[in-house]
C-alpha positions in Angstrom: 89.2 116.6 155.6 87.8 116.2 152.1 87.3 119.2 149.8 83.7 120.3 149.2 82.2 119.8 145.8 81.0 122.9 144.0 77.2 123.3 144.0 76.9 123.7 140.3 78.1 120.3 139.2 75.6 118.7 136.9 76.7 115.3 135.8 73.6 114.6 133.7 73.8 117.6 131.5 72.8 116.7 127.9 75.5 116.9 125.3 75.1 119.7 122.8 74.9 118.7 119.2 76.1 120.7 116.2 73.5 122.3 113.9 74.6 120.0 111.0 74.1 116.9 113.2 70.7 118.1 114.4 69.5 118.7 110.9 70.8 115.2 109.8 68.9 113.6 112.6 65.8 115.7 111.8 65.9 114.6 108.2 66.4 111.0 109.2 63.4 111.1 111.6 61.2 112.9 109.0 62.2 110.4 106.3 61.1 107.6 108.6 57.7 109.3 109.2 57.4 109.9 105.5 58.1 106.3 104.6 55.8 104.9 107.3 52.9 107.1 106.1 53.7 106.6 102.4 53.6 102.9 102.6 50.3 103.0 104.3 48.6 105.3 101.9 50.3 104.0 98.7 48.7 100.6 99.4 45.2 102.0 98.7 46.1 102.5 95.0 47.5 98.9 94.8 44.5 97.1 96.3 42.7 96.5 93.0 46.0 95.1 91.4 46.5 92.9 94.5 42.9 91.5 94.2 43.4 90.7 90.5 46.9 89.1 90.7 46.5 87.1 93.9 42.8 86.1 93.4 41.8 87.8 96.7 38.2 88.4 97.7 37.2 91.9 98.7 37.2 91.0 102.4 40.8 89.7 102.1 42.0 92.8 100.3 40.4 94.9 103.0 42.4 93.0 105.6 45.7 93.9 103.8 45.0 97.5 104.7 43.1 97.0 107.9 45.5 94.5 109.5 48.2 97.1 109.2 46.1 99.9 110.6 44.7 97.9 113.5 48.1 96.7 114.6 49.6 100.1 114.1 46.9 101.8 116.2 47.0 99.0 118.9 50.7 99.0 119.4 51.3 102.8 119.2 50.9 103.3 123.0 52.9 100.1 123.8 55.7 101.3 121.6 55.6 104.7 123.2 56.0 103.0 126.6 58.9 100.9 125.3 60.6 104.2 124.2 60.0 105.6 127.7 61.3 102.5 129.6 64.1 101.4 127.3 66.5 103.4 125.1 64.4 105.1 122.4 67.4 104.8 120.0 67.3 101.0 120.3 63.5 100.9 119.8 63.8 103.3 116.8 66.6 101.3 115.1 64.8 98.0 115.8 61.6 99.3 114.3 63.1 100.8 111.2 65.3 97.8 110.4 62.5 95.3 111.0 60.1 97.5 109.0 62.6 97.5 106.1 63.1 93.7 106.2 59.4 92.9 106.4 58.5 95.4 103.6 61.2 93.8 101.4 59.8 90.4 102.2 56.2 91.6 101.4 57.4 92.7 98.0 58.3 89.2 97.0 55.1 87.5 98.2 52.7 86.2 95.6 50.0 84.5 97.9 47.3 85.9 100.1 48.0 84.6 103.6 51.7 85.6 103.8 50.9 89.1 102.6 48.2 89.5 105.3 50.5 88.3 108.0 53.4 90.5 106.8 51.3 93.6 106.6 49.9 93.0 110.1 53.5 92.6 111.5 54.6 95.6 109.5 52.0 97.6 111.4 53.6 96.7 114.7 57.1 97.6 113.5 55.8 100.8 112.0 54.3 101.7 115.3 57.7 101.3 117.0 59.2 104.0 114.9 56.9 107.0 115.5 57.0 107.4 119.3 60.7 106.7 119.5 61.4 109.2 116.7 59.4 111.8 118.6 61.2 111.1 121.8 64.6 111.4 120.1 63.5 114.5 118.3 62.6 116.2 121.7 66.0 115.2 123.0 67.9 116.5 120.0 66.1 119.9 120.1 65.9 120.9 123.8 65.1 124.6 123.0 61.3 125.0 122.9 61.2 127.1 119.7 63.5 124.7 117.8 61.5 121.8 119.2 58.2 123.2 118.0 59.7 123.7 114.5 61.1 120.2 114.4 57.9 118.6 115.5 56.0 120.7 113.1 58.3 119.6 110.2 58.0 116.0 111.4 54.2 116.1 111.3 54.2 118.0 108.0 56.3 115.1 106.4 53.6 112.7 107.5 50.8 114.8 106.0 52.7 115.2 102.7 53.3 111.5 102.5 49.7 110.7 103.3 48.5 112.8 100.3 51.4 111.9 98.0 51.2 108.2 98.8 48.1 107.8 96.6 49.9 109.3 93.6 53.1 107.4 94.2 51.2 104.1 94.7 49.3 104.7 91.5 52.5 105.4 89.6 54.1 102.2 90.9 51.1 100.1 90.0 50.7 101.6 86.6 54.4 101.7 85.5 56.2 99.1 87.5 54.3 96.6 89.7 52.2 96.6 92.8 55.1 94.8 94.6 57.0 98.1 94.8 54.3 99.6 97.0 55.4 97.6 100.0 
């Protein structure tokens, strides 16, 4: 006769993280949100410099910004579903690393068509980071009060980056180069 298992065994209980590790993860997710939003809003200050240096028309320079926004908006739900079906950590790391590589490549481009293509693809990879970061944030902070604070801080970082991106983009264009905006 086999012994009975206790009723309170929970094999799938989440692992508790230390406060320091939770805060490091929160800063990492908020930094990603900050960089995503900053790169989007900082580009607005660089559009006149892009037009002048690359010989773009107004329509082409509009597509530098619109291509990013359209792809970001279109792939946000798909990326959220990817984070639900697959491991959100993998989606997050893939999105952040691809975003970094593509942004670096966009900084070295001097012609119109590659910058349009890179900005459009950057919108897709940027959309991969936000839903996966939110899903991971909810996992890291299971307590509803801590979760509300963390999500509020996450959203606040996006709002600050949206407002500060115009200033940072203008400073890059004025003192360094528009290539630094990407």
